[in-house]
N, C-alpha and C positions, 0 to 999 in steps of 0.2 A: 354188583354195580348198579343194575337196574333198580334194585330195591332202594338204593341211595339216591340215584338221579339218572334219568334216561339220557340226559346230555353227557354225563360222566361216562356212561356205558358206551355211548356213541363215539366219544372222543378217545377212549382208551385204545391203545394199539397192542400192548402186551402187558404182562405182569412181571414184577420182580418178587420172587418168593424166597423166604429165608426159613429153612426147615430146622427143627430142633435136633435133628440127627441126620446121618447120611441117608440119601435116597437113591434107589436103583431103579432104572427104567423097566417098567413092566415086570418086575421081579427077576430080571436077568442081570448079567454083569453090566457095568457102565458102558454105554454105547461109544463107539469110536467115530469121530467125525471123518467123513470121506467125501466132502463136497469140494475139495480143492483149496479151501481157505486154511491159513495157518492158525493153529490154536495150541495153547499150552495144555495138553491133555492132562498132565500131572496136576496142574493147578486147578483145572476145571473139575476134576474128580474129587479133589480134596475139599472144595468149597461146598458149603451147604446153601449158598445163595445162588439162585439160578434165574435166568430169564425164561419166562414160561408163556406158552400159548394161552390165550384167553379161553379157548374151548377145550383145553386139556385138563382132565380131572386132577385135582390135587392129590398128593400121595402121602400126606401126613400133616401133623400140626405145624403151622407156619405163620410167619408174619408176611403180609401181602401188601404190595404197593402197585397201584395202577399207573402205567406210564403212557403219556400222550405223545403226539407227534412233535411237539416243541422240545421234548427231551432228546438229546442226541441218540440215546439208545432206542427210543421210539422211532425216531426218523430213520435210523439204520434198518430197523426191522420192517418199517413201511416200505422202504426202497428195496430191501431184499425180497419182500413179497412181490413187489412190482416187477423185479427182474424175472421172477417165475412167470408172471403174466406175460411179460415180453417174450420169454423163452417159448411159452406155449403158442403165442402168436407167430413167432418165427417158424416153429416146427409145423404149424398148420399151413403156413403160407409157402414155405420153401422146402420142407422135408429136411434132409441133412442130419447131422449129428450135433446135438447140443453138448457143450463142454462145461464151462463154469460161468456163473453169472452173479457176481457179488455186488453189494452196495459199495459205493465209493464216496469221496468227499462231496461231490456235487450231483449225485444221482446214483445211477447204476448202469451196468452194461451186461450183455450176454455175448459170449464167444460161440461161434457155430462153424462147423466144418461143412463146406458146400462144394468141395472139389475145386474145379476151375471157375465156378461162378463167383462173380464179384457184385456185391450189393452197392447201391448208390442212393442218392436222395429221392430218385424217382420211385423207389420201393417203399418209402416211408408211409404214403397214404394207405397202401395195402396192409402194412403192418399195423397201423393205428386202427384200421377198420376191424381187423381181427381182435385187437385189444378191446375195443368197444363191445364186441359180441361177448367176450369173456366177462366184461364188467356187468352187462345186462343179465347174463346167465346166473350170476350170483353163486359161482362154484365155491364150495368150502375148501379150505386148506386142511387136509387130513394127514396127521402124523402117523407114519408107519415104522415100526421097529422090526427089522429083518436081520436074518443071519447073513454071514459072508457068502455062504453058498446060494441062498435065495437071491441076494443082490447080484451075484455073477450071472445067475439064470435070468433075472429080470432085465438086466442091461446087456445081455449077450450080443445084441445087435449094435451096440455103441462101443467101439474100441477105446474111446477116450474115458468113458465111465469105468469100463473094465480095468483100464490102467490105474485109475484112482483107487478102485477097490483093492486091487492086488497090492498096491504100494502102501496103502494106509490101514487096511483092515486085516489083522492077522487071523489065521485059521482059528475057528472057535469063537471069534468075537462077534458082537452085534453092531449094527449101524442103523442109521435112520434115513428115511426118505419121506418126501411129502407129495401127496397127490393133489393136483389142481386141475379139475376137468379131465381131459385126456392125457395131461402131462403128469408123469411120475419122475421125480428128480431127487438125486442124493442131496441131502441138506441136513444141517444140524438144527435149523430153526432158531428162534421161534418165528411164527408167521401171523398174519392177520386172520381174523375169523373166515373171511371170504373175499372173493375177487371184487364184490360190489363196493368194498371199502376203498378201493383205488378209483376214486371218482374222476380224477383228472390226470392223464398221462400223455406225455409228449415225447416222441422220438426226436432226439436233438442232433445226432451226428453218427457217422460210421467211420471205421478205419480197418486196417488189417492188423493182425497180431500173429503170434506163434504159440503153439501148444507149449505150456509150461514156460513161456518166455524165452525159448531157445530157438535161434534161427536154424538149427539143425532139424527141428521138428516140423510138423505139418503147418501150413499157413491157414489161418482162420479168418473169418469175417466177424468183426466186433461191431455191435450196434449199441449205442448209448441212449439212455432216456432219463427223464426226470418225472416225478409224480407228486401229487399233493392230495390231501383230503377234500379239497374244494377247487372249483374252477377259478374262484377269486384269487386263491393263493398261487395257482399256476400262472394266471395272467400277470400278477405282480412279479413273479420270478422271471417271466419272459421279458417284461419291461426292463428288469435288471440286466438280463443278458444282452438286450439291445444297447443299453448304456455301456456294458462291458465291451461290446464291439467297437463303440466309439473311442473307448479308452485303451483298446488293445495296443500293447507296446510296439507291436510290429507296424501297426497303422501310424501311431505317433512318430515312431522312428523314421518311417518313410516320409511323412509330411514335413518333419523338421530336419531331415537330412542328417540324422545322427549316426546311423549304422545300416549295414546290409549284410546279406549272406549270399554266397555263391556255392550252390550245391554241386557244381562240377569241380571247381578249383579246390575247395576245402570245406566239405559238408560238415556242419556243426561247429564251425569256427567263424567268429564274427569279424567283419571289417568295420572299424570305427573311423568315421570321418573326423575332420578337425573339430567340428562342433561336438560330436560324440566324445572325442578324446578329452574335451574340456570337462564334461561330466565325470568321465572315468577318473581323470587325474584329481578332480576336486574331492571326490569321495576318498581317494587315497590320501590327499592332503589332510582331510579331516581326521582320518584315523592316525596318521603320523603325528599330528599335533596332539591328539589324545594320548598316543603312546609316550610322547615326551613328558606330558603332565603326569602320567601314571606309572612311570618307571620301567617302560619296556625298551629293550634294545632291538633295533631292526638288524637282521642279518640276511645274507644272500647265499643260497645253496645251489648246487649243480642241477641242470635239467635232466641229466642222464645218469642212471645208477646201474651198477651190476646187480644181477639177480640175488647175490648173496645178502645184500642188506635187507631185501624184502623177505627172504627166507628167515632171517633172524627176527624181523619184526612180526612175522606171521601173515603179512599181506599176501605173500606169494601163495600160501596154502589156501587163503580165504578169499582172495580178491583178484587172482591172476587173470581170469577171463575178462575183467574190466580194465586191464592195463595194456598199453601198447608196448609189445616186446619185439626184439629183433636180435640177431646174432652178428657179431663182428669177431673175426679170427677165432671162431669156435666158442666164444664166450657169450652168454646170454645177458642182454641189457634191457632196460625198460626206461621209457619216458616217465618222469616223475608224476605220479598221480596224487600225491599228498606230501605235506611238508614235515610231518612228525619224525620220520626216520632220520632225515638230515639234521634236524634240531638235536636229536639224540647224539649224533656224531659230533656236533659242535660242543655239546656239554662234556663229552668224553675226550675232547681234544687236549685237555690239560688237567692236572690235579685240581680238585675243588675242595673248598673249605666250607664249613657250616656258615661262616661269615658272609659268603657270597649269596646265600639263599635268603629270599626267593630270587631265582634268576629267571627273568621274563624275556623270552625270545620271540620275535615277531618277524614275519616276512610276507611279501606279496608275490611269491614265486609263481611262475607260469606252470600250470598243471594240465595234464591231458588224461582223459578217461575214455575208454572205448565204449561209448553209449551206442546201443543199437540204432540203426538209421530210422526205424519206425518210431522211436521214442523222442527224437530230436524235436524241439519246439521253441523256435525263436531264441530269446535270451534265457528262458527258464530251464532249458535242457540243452547243454552244449558239450562239445568235446574238448575245447580249449578254453581255459578260464583262469582267473586269479582269485585267490581267497585272502581275506584279511585274517590270516592264520596266526595264532600265537600259542606258545606252549610255556607253561610256568613250571619250573622245577623248584620244589619247596620241601621243607621238613614236614614230618607228620603233624607237629604242633602248629604249623602255619596253614594247614588245609582250610579250615573254616574261614579264616580271614581272607585268604586268597580267593576262594570260591565266592565269598560275599562281595569282595571287591570286583570280581569279574562280572557278577550279576549287576552290581551298581553301574558298571561300565555299559552293559547291555541296556539297562533302563535309560540311561542318559541319552544314548544314541537314538533309541527308538522314540523317545519322547521328543527329541529334536525333529524327527521326521513326522511327528503327529500320529504315530501308530498306537493303537491299543494292542495289548499282548496278553497271552496266557502262558503259564509255566506248567511243566509236567516232568516228573521224575521217572525215567525209564530204567528198569531194573534188568537183572541177569537174563539173557536170552538162552535158548537151548544150546546154541553153538557158541560157547563161551570158553575163553582161555583162563586158566588159573583156578585156584581153589575156591570153594564156596565161602570159606572164612575170609579170604581177601575181598570177595565181592560184598559180603555182608558189611565188612568194615568200611568199604568205599561208599556203599549206599547210605550208611548211617551218617557219614560226614556230609553228604549232599543234602540229606534230610535236615540236618541241623542248619545248614546255610539257607535253605529255603524257608525254614521257620523264622530264622533271624531276619529275612528280607521283609517280613510283614505283609507279603502278598499271598493271595490264594494260589494253590497249586494242586495238581491232580497226579494220580499214580498211573503209569502205563507199564503193567507187568510184562516182563519178557521182551521189552522193546529197546534194551540197551545195545551198545556196540559190542562186538565180540571181545574187546579188550577191557571194557569197563562200563560202569553205569554212567548215565548222563542226565543233564537237565536240558530239556528242549524248550525253546521259547518260540511260540507261534504268534506271529503278528497278524493283525486284522487291518486291511487297507480301508480306504475311504468308502468302499462299497460293502464292507463287512466280510470280505472273503479272507480266509485264512491262508497263511504262507509260513512254511517252516524254514527259518533262516539261521537264527542264533542257536548256539549250543555251548554248554559247559560240561566237559567230560572228565571224570577222574580216572586215572590210569596207573595201576600198580604193576602192569604187565611189561610195558616197554622198558622201564628202568631195569627190571629184572632181566629181560631178554638181551638188552645191550650192556648188562653188567655195569650200570651207572652207579657211582658211589661218591660220597664226600666224607672228608675228615670231620669227625665229631668234636665237640668241645672238650671231651674227656681227656684227650692227649694232645701234646704239641703237634704242630703240623709237620708232616713228612710224607714223601711220596712212597706208596706201597703198591705192590702188584698183588692181584688176587687171582685165584683160579678162574679161568674163563667159564662163563655160563654155557652149558652145553644145550644146544637146540637141535633136536632130531625129529624129523617128520612133523615139524611145526610145534612140537611140545617142548617146554623147558624141562630138562632132565636134572637140573641142580636146584638148590634152594639157598636160603640166606646164609648157610654155613660156608659158602664160598667167600664171604667177606672176611678180610683180616680184622683183627681187633682194632677198635677205634674208628671204624668206618660204618656208615649207614647208607641205605638206599634213599634217593630222593623220591618223592611222589610227583607224578606228572599230571598237570591239568591242561587239557586241550580246550581252547577257547576260540570261537568264531562268532562274529556279530552280524556283519553283512552277509556272511556265507560266501558265495562267490560274488564278485563285483558285478559280473554280467547279470546274474539273476536278480540281485538287488536293484540294479538300474531298470530292469524290466518291470519289477514290482513298483518302483517309484514312478516310472512313466505312467502307469495306470492309476496309481494312487493320486498323483497330482494332475492327471489327465493332460500332461504336457505343459501345464502351467507351473513351471519350476520356480521355487522361491529364489530370491535374488542371489543368495550366497552360493547356490548350486547352479544357477541358470547359465546355459551356454550363450544366451543372447540377452544381455542385461540392458543395454542402452542403444537406441537408434536415434541418430541425429538427422533431422529433416529440415533442410533450408527452405524458406518460403519462396525464394527466387534464385536465379543464377548469381545475383549480386551477393548472396549470403553463402555461396559455396566455400569461400576461403575461411570465414569465421566458423562455419559448420565443421570443416576439416580440423580447425584448431581445437574446437571443443572435443571432437572425437579423440584427437591426439592426447589431450590433457587427461582424459579419462583412461586412455590406454596406458599412459605412463604410470598411472596409479593402480594398475592391475585389473581394471574392469574390461569386460568383453563388450567393447563399443564398436559400432559401425556407423557409417554415414552414407546416405542415399543421394548420390549426385546424378541420378538418372534423369531421363526426359519426362517422366510421368508428372502429373499434377501433384501438388502438395497433399491434397486429400487422398489421392490414390496411394501415395507413399505412406501416409499415416495408416491407411487401411491395411496395406501389406505388412506393416510392422505389427499391427494388432493381430493379424492372422498368424504371424510367425511367433507370437507370444513373447515379444520383448517386454521386459518388466517396466521400462520407462521409454517414452518417446519424447525427445527434446526438440521442440520447434524453435528455429532461430531465424531472425531477420536483422534489418538495420537497427531497429530499436534495441534488440538484445545485444547486438554487437557493441553499441555505444555504451551500454551500462554493464557489459560483461555478465549478461544474464542468460538464462534459458527458460523457455516456456515449457512447463513439465506436464506431461500426461502419464498417469499411472495405469497399469493394466488392471482392468476390472472396475475402474472409476468412470462414470458416465461423463463427468465434467473435468476439464483441465484443472490442475492444481494451482495454476497461475505462474507468474514469473518468480524466479529465485536467482540470486547471484550464483554463478558457477561455483564459487568457493563454498557457499552454504549448501548447495545441492550435493557436492562431493562429500562434505562433512557428514551429511545425513545418511547417504547411502554407504559410506564407509562403515558405519555402525551396523547397518542392516546386512552388510556383506560379510560380517565376521561373527559366526557363532562363537560361543564362549571359548571353545577349545582353540580356535584360530586367533583369538585376541592375545596380544602380547602386552604384558604389564608396562605401563609408562613411568611408574614411580617405584622406588625401592620400598620394600616392606621394612618395618621397624624390627630390629633384632631383639629377641627376648630369649635369654638363656633358660633352657629347660632342665639342665643338670647343674648342680652346685659346682663352682669352678674348682674347688679343692678336690672333689671326687674325680 
């Protein structure tokens, strides 16, 4: 790289090498990752394309690509190296036992066992001082290939590392570690050439966590950080974080009186005020209007189910710890954590014909999930929530059209909010139900729908749900931050597990019974042979756009910075009288707006007119309508729009209402005013 350009060499973080044949580490068997992060070992060993340390010798003929910080892979490696620097600083400052320190979406963290000691912000300066010493020392990252036995001896003083080695590295296998100054840590790599490349690092926050994420294990201290190749980049990032604080949905929610939480009464469950409920209901109104346009049927299902339904669906075996369960009269019950099993029961409630498909069921059922108290975070991680959940039951020949229509639905809603978004296909994970053939079939259908969408997409190997592959849609808000909300998932498993079927076109319709599908220990013990002649299984498409209404509103709070568009706004119009004499007309204007469905208020308080206007501006009303005797005589309002420095002037009340009625109705909420012309598509004789 230096032979090409010194700047290129300085900017490169790691390399991507593609060998012409399989490569083994240092002449030994392929190394096993033991750093605590999940990895598809089978896939990584099959691949000849690997991420590579810049200082690691090449081991064969290859194609080489240098990757910089602005590439997500380079950024992750940079932050992973920075987590080792942070870990070394923590160990130097406090002793204790380091556990794991991965790169995450917005930086990195390191978990550390310190016994009863609790870290706080007052410890940050000491940590950052140790970091700077490591930066100046220019310590190289050295890759070490070691046996399981050597690893156990090397980390004998750290029970957490020993636990990782014993669980992940089988006897006779090799693993890797990296040395960075005094620190030696289990890690797959790759890493930066040296600590001097981490020129700007900031400790951002701290929290508590549990070893392996289980409350039954030891409590750990987690320290977060972020780093960049230059001070300029770090300063820009810190400015963005300051803006993020201003936009924080918890701050906006409190300022605008939208919602609150009570950690004693119901931790993780939101209390919505009347203004917050307006937002909540408006989002649901939008989705219901879209459902009507797109042929969805809204249904309602119970909030409590017996354990049997989740044993059949597979959630009991794979998800039980995240569900709220209890016993009544010796029988095990659960609060509903998801809608899909109930929708399967509805599909199976009567005989179905091929003519009924696709059947699109949607609901806003109240869901509960047992999130750990330490993971709760405002509206973005709650225990009680509602999803804009829908499940489409269709024939195999309808899959592509239905998935394509679901993606178009997603695109339309996100574009309405002003979101940029990315698409990714998530494929079969290690812990998957069903045959590889079924998975391959499902993944191919999703690939075809993605290609037909005309938009760019990426592949996330092994990141699918346990019951089927999925298309994840990640949105970017006004600050460029990513959020995972929408998903389209293909599922061949639940129709099989619930023995769902429909009468095919090949025979006349009649009700038949088929042998029940046997589910034992979470596995389906029967196959398609259980279907009688003339029947077929539907394919199930899981679809969510908002995700949870709570989380989407938290994201929208920050996306709009509390400045809601009129159609969604909980405070649309404030009427301000210029004097007491105008109180009656001001109240009349407010009432006329209210009758037409607008969220209008009138300020009849003792404050001056200018103060009332200022209060309405701070409260982010979309329009402020100032009225006095002149406006009363001509049935007008003096209009001030949010974000406009000068008033828009006087308008008749009728004209103003007509204008904002259009602004208040996104396409899905508009009702046609005229009949369309009927045009026959099929010959009358046919």
